[in-house]
C-alpha positions in Angstrom: 122.6 55.4 -43.1 122.8 54.0 -46.7 122.0 57.4 -48.2 124.6 59.1 -46.0 127.2 56.5 -47.0 126.4 57.0 -50.7 126.7 60.8 -50.5 129.9 60.6 -48.5 131.3 58.6 -51.4 129.8 60.9 -54.0 130.5 64.3 -52.5 134.0 64.4 -53.9 132.4 64.4 -57.3 129.5 66.7 -56.6 131.2 70.0 -57.3 132.9 68.8 -60.5 129.7 67.3 -61.8 127.5 70.3 -61.0 130.1 72.7 -62.4 129.7 70.9 -65.8 125.9 70.8 -65.7 123.7 73.4 -67.2 122.1 76.0 -64.9 118.7 74.4 -65.5 120.0 70.9 -64.6 121.6 72.3 -61.4 118.3 73.9 -60.3 116.2 70.8 -61.0 118.7 68.5 -59.2 119.3 70.7 -56.2 116.2 69.7 -54.1 117.5 66.1 -54.0 121.0 67.0 -52.7 121.3 66.3 -48.9 122.9 69.6 -48.0 123.5 68.8 -44.4 125.7 65.8 -45.3 128.2 67.5 -47.5 131.4 69.0 -46.4 132.1 71.6 -49.1 128.6 72.9 -49.0 129.4 76.6 -49.3 130.9 76.1 -52.8 127.9 74.2 -53.9 125.5 76.8 -52.6 127.4 79.5 -54.5 127.2 77.4 -57.7 123.5 76.9 -57.2 122.9 80.6 -56.5 124.7 81.5 -59.7 122.5 79.1 -61.6 119.4 81.0 -60.4 120.5 84.1 -62.3 120.7 82.3 -65.7 117.4 80.4 -65.9 114.1 82.0 -66.8 111.3 81.6 -64.2 108.8 78.8 -64.7 106.6 77.2 -62.1 108.7 74.1 -62.2 112.0 76.0 -61.7 110.4 78.3 -59.0 109.2 75.3 -57.0 112.7 73.7 -57.2 114.5 76.9 -56.2 112.3 77.7 -53.2 112.3 74.1 -52.0 116.1 74.1 -52.2 116.4 77.6 -50.7 114.5 76.6 -47.6 116.5 73.4 -47.2 119.8 75.3 -47.5 118.6 78.0 -45.1 117.7 75.4 -42.5 121.4 74.9 -42.1 122.5 78.0 -40.2 126.1 78.0 -41.4 125.0 78.1 -45.0 122.8 81.3 -44.6 125.6 83.7 -45.4 126.2 82.0 -48.7 122.6 82.8 -49.9 122.4 86.1 -51.7 119.4 88.4 -51.4 118.7 87.9 -55.1 117.8 84.3 -54.4 115.5 85.2 -51.6 113.6 87.5 -54.0 112.4 84.3 -55.7 109.9 84.0 -52.8 107.9 86.9 -54.2 107.0 84.9 -57.2 105.0 82.6 -54.9 105.6 79.3 -56.6 103.9 76.2 -55.2 105.8 73.9 -52.9 105.0 70.1 -52.7 102.9 69.1 -49.7 105.7 66.8 -48.6 109.3 68.1 -49.1 112.3 68.9 -47.0 112.0 72.6 -47.7 108.5 72.7 -46.2 109.5 70.5 -43.3 112.5 72.5 -42.3 111.5 76.0 -43.6 110.0 77.5 -40.4 113.0 77.3 -38.1 113.4 80.5 -36.0 116.9 81.4 -37.4 115.4 81.4 -41.0 112.7 83.8 -39.9 115.2 86.1 -38.2 117.3 86.1 -41.4 114.4 87.0 -43.6 113.4 89.8 -41.2 116.8 91.3 -41.3 116.4 92.1 -45.0 113.8 94.6 -44.0 111.9 93.8 -47.2 108.2 93.5 -46.5 107.5 91.9 -49.8 110.0 89.1 -49.2 108.9 88.6 -45.6 105.2 88.4 -46.6 105.8 86.0 -49.4 107.9 83.8 -47.1 105.0 83.6 -44.7 102.5 82.9 -47.4 104.7 80.1 -48.8 105.5 78.3 -45.5 102.1 78.6 -44.0 100.1 75.6 -45.2 97.7 72.9 -44.2 100.4 70.3 -44.7 102.7 70.8 -41.7 102.7 72.7 -38.4 105.2 75.5 -37.6 108.1 74.7 -35.4 107.6 75.9 -31.8 110.4 78.5 -31.9 109.4 79.5 -35.4 105.9 80.1 -34.3 107.0 82.5 -31.5 109.2 84.3 -34.0 106.4 84.7 -36.5 104.1 86.2 -33.8 106.8 88.7 -32.9 107.3 89.5 -36.6 103.7 90.2 -37.2 103.4 92.5 -34.3 106.6 94.4 -35.1 106.9 94.2 -38.9 103.3 94.5 -40.0 102.0 97.1 -37.6 100.6 100.5 -38.7 98.1 101.7 -41.3 100.6 101.4 -44.2 100.8 97.7 -43.6 97.0 97.2 -43.9 97.0 95.6 -47.4 99.8 93.2 -46.4 97.9 92.1 -43.3 94.9 91.5 -45.5 97.0 89.3 -47.8 98.2 87.3 -44.8 94.7 86.9 -43.3 93.4 85.7 -46.7 96.1 83.0 -46.7 95.2 82.0 -43.2 91.5 81.8 -44.0 92.3 79.4 -46.9 94.4 77.2 -44.6 91.9 77.1 -41.8 89.2 76.2 -44.4 91.3 73.3 -45.7 91.9 72.1 -42.1 88.1 72.0 -41.6 87.9 69.4 -44.3 89.6 67.0 -42.0 92.2 64.2 -42.2 90.3 62.2 -44.8 90.8 65.0 -47.3 94.3 66.2 -46.4 95.6 62.7 -45.8 95.3 62.0 -49.5 98.0 64.5 -50.2 100.2 64.0 -47.1 99.8 60.5 -45.6 102.0 61.5 -42.6 99.4 63.8 -41.2 97.6 62.8 -37.9 94.7 64.3 -36.1 96.9 65.9 -33.5 98.8 67.6 -36.3 95.6 69.1 -37.6 94.7 70.3 -34.1 98.1 71.9 -33.6 98.0 73.6 -37.0 94.5 74.9 -36.3 95.6 76.4 -33.0 98.7 78.0 -34.5 97.0 79.5 -37.6 94.1 80.7 -35.5 96.4 82.6 -33.2 98.3 84.2 -36.1 95.0 85.3 -37.6 93.8 86.7 -34.3 97.0 88.8 -33.9 96.5 90.2 -37.4 92.8 90.9 -36.9 93.4 92.6 -33.6 96.0 94.8 -35.1 93.4 96.2 -37.6 90.8 96.5 -34.9 93.2 98.4 -32.6 94.2 100.7 -35.5 90.5 101.5 -36.2 89.8 102.1 -32.6 92.9 104.4 -32.3 91.9 106.3 -35.5 88.4 106.8 -34.2 89.7 108.2 -30.9 92.1 110.5 -32.8 89.3 111.7 -35.0 87.0 112.4 -32.0 89.8 114.3 -30.3 90.4 116.4 -33.5 86.6 117.1 -33.8 86.5 118.2 -30.1 89.5 120.5 -30.6 87.9 122.0 -33.7 84.6 122.5 -31.9 86.4 124.3 -29.1 88.2 126.5 -31.6 84.9 127.4 -33.3 83.2 128.2 -30.0 86.1 130.4 -29.1 86.0 132.1 -32.5 82.2 132.6 -32.3 82.6 134.2 -28.8 85.3 136.5 -30.1 83.2 137.6 -33.0 80.1 138.2 -30.8 82.2 140.4 -28.4 83.6 142.4 -31.3 80.2 143.1 -32.9 79.2 146.0 -30.5 82.5 147.7 -31.1 82.0 147.4 -34.9 78.5 148.9 -34.8 78.1 152.8 -35.0 
């Protein structure tokens, strides 16, 4: 309540202060702004988005931008204010702190649907790699949306390398979860055993979907190859029979 009161008092100064700050200062301060509490948030989002164009990428800046991006995107009315250029920062794959609002709120279903609408497989894959982690479970609606996305957006032989990247990320997470609460709790003291169980279940399902897609493709490819070989064999047999029938006519 105290934080809300302070920001209600300060929001009238937020835009003037940020408009006078350097682009780098804006980006570094932005993860600490409670975006859901401000009234004129759209103007601030546009100011923040403009700052991302003027600052060279570093790991520190990338972490700040992606953390803020996911926080802003968690507020559905603010999504239209985020340009595609900012979403492309996801492809740089900066690290995100184990405990932060961006990670906590970044798997809501409306965010996933918004990223899917870009029809950019690089951004979508990077988004999954960034928000999948051993530090927090996926929101229930977000999990269902992710399952649908994998089946629909990553299907087919051309998506094989992207599926491999996602499986590699999931293998890493499942390996970290196997280390248990004693290890992970050092970095995120809010974790509980039931959290680890839920995360393990979610990420195992995602990996199974991806693995089955490759298995299904290999099986389908094998059937298609067998069918083609059978057709070729029938053609050769027919051609051989035609030649054998024609030989007596060719002889004197």
